N, C-alpha and C positions, 0 to 999 in steps of 0.2 A: 614654526617648524618648516624646514625646507624639504622638498621632495628628495633632495640629494643626501639627506641624513640617513645613516644606517642605524637600524634599531632591531632589537629582538624583543618580541612581546610574547610572554608566556601566560597561559591561563590555567588555573588549577582545575581539579576534577569538577565536572558539572553534574548536577543532580537530575536534570529533567530529560536525559537521554540515556540510552542503554548501549553498552559496548565500549570498546577502547579504540581511540584513534587520535589523530592530530591534524592540524591544518597548517600548511606552510605557504605564506604569501611572500612574493618578492616584488618589490617596487624599484624600478630603475629609470632614472630621468623622468620621474613623474608618471610612469606607466606601469601598471600591474602586468608583468609579463609571465607570471607563474602563480597558479593557485592549485595546490595539491592537497587533496583529501587523503591523508596518510593513515591507513588502517593497519595497525600493528598487532591487533589481537591475533593469537595463534590460529592457524587454519583449523577448520572444523573436521575435515576428512570424512564427511558423511558419504560422499560418493565412493570412497574406498571401502567404508564399512559395508556398503550394500553389495559389492561385488562378491559373488560366491554364496549369497544368501538366497533363500527361497523367494519366489515371486510373490508369495503372500505377505511378506514381511515389510515392504516399503512403507505402507500406511502407518504402521506403528513406529518404525525406526525414524522416519523423516519427521514425524510429529514432534520429535525431541529437538529438532533444529531450533524451535522457538516456543517459548511458553505463552506468548501472547497470541500468536497466530498459528497454532498447531493444525487447525482444520484446513487451512490453505494448503499445507504440505500433504495432509492426508488426502484431500480431494484431488490435487494434481497427481499424486502418486497413484491413486485408484484409476484415474482416467488414463494414465500412461500405460499401466499394466493391462487394464481392460482393453485398451486399443491394441496392444500387442497380441492379446488373446482373441481378438475379434468379437468381443462382447460389448453390447450396448445396454446400459441401464436406463430405464425410462419409467414412466408412470409414477406411482406414489413413492417408490423408492427414490427416484430422482427428486421428487418434490421434498422428501424428507432431507435429502442432502442439501438442497437449497435452503431449507429452513435452518438446518444446522449452521450453514455458512452465514446466514443472516445474523444468527446469534454472535458469531465471531466479529462480524462487521460492527455490530452494536457495541460490544464490550471493548473492542480494540480502538475504534474511532473515538468513542467517548473518553477512554483513558487518555488518548493523545490530546483531544480538544481541551479537556478540563485540567488534567494534571501536568501535561508537558507544554502545551502551546499557549493557552490563555494567559498564564502569568506574564508572557512577553508583552502583551497588549495592555496589562493592567498594573504594571509597575511592581509586580511581586517577584520575589526571588525563588518561588517554587509553590507547590500545592499547599504546604502548611501556611506560608505567608498569605496566600490567596484565601485560604479558609478563614483567616482572621478578619479580612476586610470584605469578603464576599461569601460568607458561610453558606447562605441559601443556594447560591449557584453551585458551589462544590458539592453540596448534598444532592442537588439535582443530578449532577454528573455521576455521582456514585450510584444513585438509583438506576440510572440508565445502564451503567456498566453491570450492575447486579441483574438487571432484566436480561441482558445478553448472556450473562453467565448461567442464568436459569435455563435458557434454551440449551446451552452446551451440556449442562448437568442432566437434563431430561433425555436428550437424544444421544449424547456422547458418553454418558455414564459419570463424567466429572468435567469440571470447567477447564482444567489444565491437562493437556495430553489425553484427550478423550480415548476411551477403551472400547467403545461400542461400534466403531467404524471397522469395516472389513471390505475386502474385495467383493464387488457385486452388491454392496449395500451395507446392512447393519447386522449385528448379531441378534438384535431384538428390536422390533418396531413398537412404538407406544400405542396404547389404546386411546380411543377418542376421549374417554373420560379423563385421561391423564393430561390432555392438552387444554381442557377447559380452564383450569386455574391459571395456566400459563397465558391464555388469551386475555383473561381479566387483568393480569399484570401488564401485559403488553399494551392494552388500551390505555392504561394510566401512563405507561412509558411513551406512548405516542404524543401525549400532551407535553411531557417533558422534552421530547425531541423537537417538537414545534417551537417551544419556548427557547430551546438552545439555538435554533437558527436565528430567531429574533435577537437573542442576546449577542451572539458573535457578529451579527451583521452591523451592530452599533459600534464595533471597535474602529479605531483609526488605523487606516492602512496606508503605508508608504506607496508611492507610485512605483511600479515595477512591471516588468514583462519577462517572458522567457521565449527566446527564439530557438526553440527546439522542435524536432518532430515529436508527435505524440503517438504513443502506442497503447492500445487497449483491446480487449476482446469486444466483439460486437455480436449481438444476437437479436435480429430484427423482431420487434414486438416486446422485447424484454430488456431491462437494464442488466447487462451481463454481469454475472457473479461467479457461478460455478461452471460455466461453459461458454463457448463462443468461438468466433473466428478472429485471429489477429488482424487488427485494422490500424492503418497508419494515416494520420493527418499531417500534412507537410508543415514545415516551419514557416512563420510569417514572412521572413526575408525571401523565401522562394517565390512568394507572390508579390514582392515589392511592398510589403506592409511592415509597420513598426512592430517591435516585439510585444507590445501590450495590446495589439489589435484584438478586438472582441468578436471578430468575424470568423465563422467556420470556413474551412478550406476543403477542397476535394480530398477524398480518402481513397486508399487502395488497400487491398487485402492480400493475404497469402495463407495457404493451408498451415495448420499447426504442425503438420509433419515436415514442413520446410522451414521451421523456425530457425534451426541452426544455419541455414543458408543465408538468412537475412540478419540475424542478431549474432554477431561474432564476438567472442570473449578473448581478451588478451591480458597477459600479466604485465603489470607496471612495476618498476623497480622499487617504488616507495610505498607499496601497499600489499598486504596479504589478501586483499579483495580484488577479484578480477574486474576489469573494466569492459564494458560492452559498447559496440556501435551498431547502429541499424542501417544497413546498406551503406556503410562507410561514414555515417554521420551520427553525431550524438542525438540522443532521444530521451524522452521523459515518459515514464509510466506512473500510474497512480490516479488519485482523485481528479486532478485537472484533466488528464487524458480521458478518463472515463466520462466525465461530464461533457467534454467536447465531442466525443464520438458517439455516446449513447444517451446524452441528456434528454433527448426527446422522449425516451421510453421510461423516464421516471414516473412514479405513481402521480395521479393528479394532485394529491395533497403536497407532495414533495416539489412538483413543478411550480405550484402556486407559491410555496415558501421560497423557492429560488428566485422567483420574480420579485416577491416582496423584499427579499434581501439584497436586491440590486444586481443580481447575476444575469438579468435579462431573460428572455424567453428562449429556452433551449429548443423548442419546437420550431422556432424561426431561425435557428442557426447561431444563437448567442453562445459564446464560449468565454471562459475565464483563463487568462494567461498571467495573472498577477499571483506569484507564488505566496505572497503574504495573505491573499484572500483564500488560500487553500483551506483554511480553517472553516470558512463558510461553506465551501463545497462539501467538506467532510460532514458538517452538521446536516446538510441536506441529505447526504447519503445515509446517515443514521436514521433520519426520519423515514426515508424510503425503505430501509431495511426493516424497521418496526412495522410499517404499513404492509410490506410484502410478507412478513412473518404472519401477520394476522390474516392476510388473504390465504396463505397456504394452510393455516390451521383450519380456517372456515371450510376449505374444500377437501379436507383430509378424510380419507377412508383407509383403514388398515389394509396393507397389501396381503395377498394370500400367504406369501413368505417374505421374511425381512430382507432376503438377498437372492440374487440369481447365481447360479453356478458359473465359475470362471475356470475352465480347464486350461492347462498350460499348453503353449505351442512355441516353436522356435520362431521368433520374430522380434522386431523392434517396434516399440509403441511410444506415442507422444501424448502428453497431457498438459493443459494449461488452464488455470483458473485465475480469478482476480482476488488476490490477497488484499487486505485493506490498504496496503502501501503500494500495490501495483501488480502487474502481470507476473505470475510465477509459472515457470515451465519446467517439466520433468521429461526425461527420455530414458527408457530402459530397454536393454536387449536381453532376451531370454533364450536359453537353449530348449531343446525338446522336453527336457525334464522339469522345466520351470525354474532353473537356476539362473540368477542374474549374472551376465558376463560383462555388462557395462552399465553405467549409470551417470546421468548428467542432470544437475540441478542448476537452474539459472534464476536467482531471486531478484526481486525488484531493485535492490540497492546496487547490485552489480551493473544493472542497466542504467541506473540514474546517476552514477558517479560523475560521468563527464558533464552532464547537465548541471549538477550541483556545483561543480568546480567552476563552470562558466558563469553561473549566477553569482557566485562569490566574486569572481574577477570583475564582472560588470558593476556590481553594487559598490565594491570598494573603489573602482575607478571613478564612478560617478561621484562618490563622496569626496575623493581627492580633487576632482575637477571643480567641485563646488567650494573649495577652500581648505581642504585638508581635514584632518580628524585626529583626535587624541587617541592614545592607546586604548583607553576605556571605551570610547565611542566605536572604534573599529572592532573591538572584541564583541561588544553588544550586537553590532550590525551582523557580524559573521555568525554568531550563535543563533540569532533569530533566523537568518537566511537558511541555515542548516535545518533548524527545527521545522521550517516551512514544509520540508519534504519528509520529515520524520524518517531519516534513513536508518536502515538496519545493518548491524553486523550479525547479531543474533536477531534482533528486531529493530534496533536503531543504534546509531553511532554515539559513543561516549567520548567526548573530546577531553584529553588530558593536557595537551600542549598546543597553543596557537603561536606560531612563529611568523613574524613579519620582517622581511629583510628590506631595507631601504638603502639605496646607494646609486 
């Protein structure tokens, strides 16, 4: 096959991702000069839905953005509205929010690891095929997901689109006796999570790196989940390092209220999803960014698992920039979330009231939390009566689109430089590269057409 040949490569509907989109690659004179992640699923219009609504409604409305990560939207919405109203939620109510978020991390990351991503490494065409050859592993993944769901059901009222979350906290707080059976289940889940890290660490990973800025929340002393300060680690090339460098770089921070000054969204003609840049450059948010920026604050058992899995010692500045190894980082995060949930349950005492009052005022508020797939930002403007006059939601995928496209371009170029590739090989490579990031339209992108132009 000559690089000058022109071809169109189409891939049918894929099962292990969610959403609708396409990838368009153009190769000219042996160079990949265009890689476009084309999202054509209809716009969701949630920001428009919110305008004119009461300030108490965003947690319930935005949770419908995604059925896998509703808590992320609820928590970011609560933080933004509470920020506008000048209310700070702390103590045991804040601890319960973090516990609820741990449940979402466990169920969502486990779903991705076992049902969407692991088949790529084990030669299976999906979760059903994987269950035929690795039944015990899939069963372990389902147990982990069910443990995360159990947290959501107890604290949120149900596993999908929880109904117990409200501004200022919860409609109802659990009794200590209700958490004891959950703790027993989580102790068993911790063993499953530790085994998951060992399992995925044994996969074969292609050599790869990502030369992107990394963006995640940071909260000294804690692995940021439900709160923190936006923190940026520069791209390796800025320090004269290769894209796969495992060395931590200096970080900078900015207030969450200045998020829109640094992360700027633009519309591209080929996609219904907005693209974002961070201070004019592409960036990546998600597990790799969190591990690089906050890895030192993982629980001791998660830190040891990361070292044993070959990720290095995060306390000494080790980072992971290989997107294919993101599955290992996610597994470490599941272990941390289970361990953190057990810590929170052990320290729990019921608050005097399940929520604090949040009176409305005319202001703009900002909120950001770490969804399983990356930093999620909300901004709301309220009038004096508590009516929303403006709403902005910036999900992880909108931020990661540029980084994903660049990863695809680099990987395909490297494959071509190594001697070309068949249609099937390029398709497999691109699908795997996309699933590394688990991008979301609702929660992740579902590719219907892959087009490669050669000429």
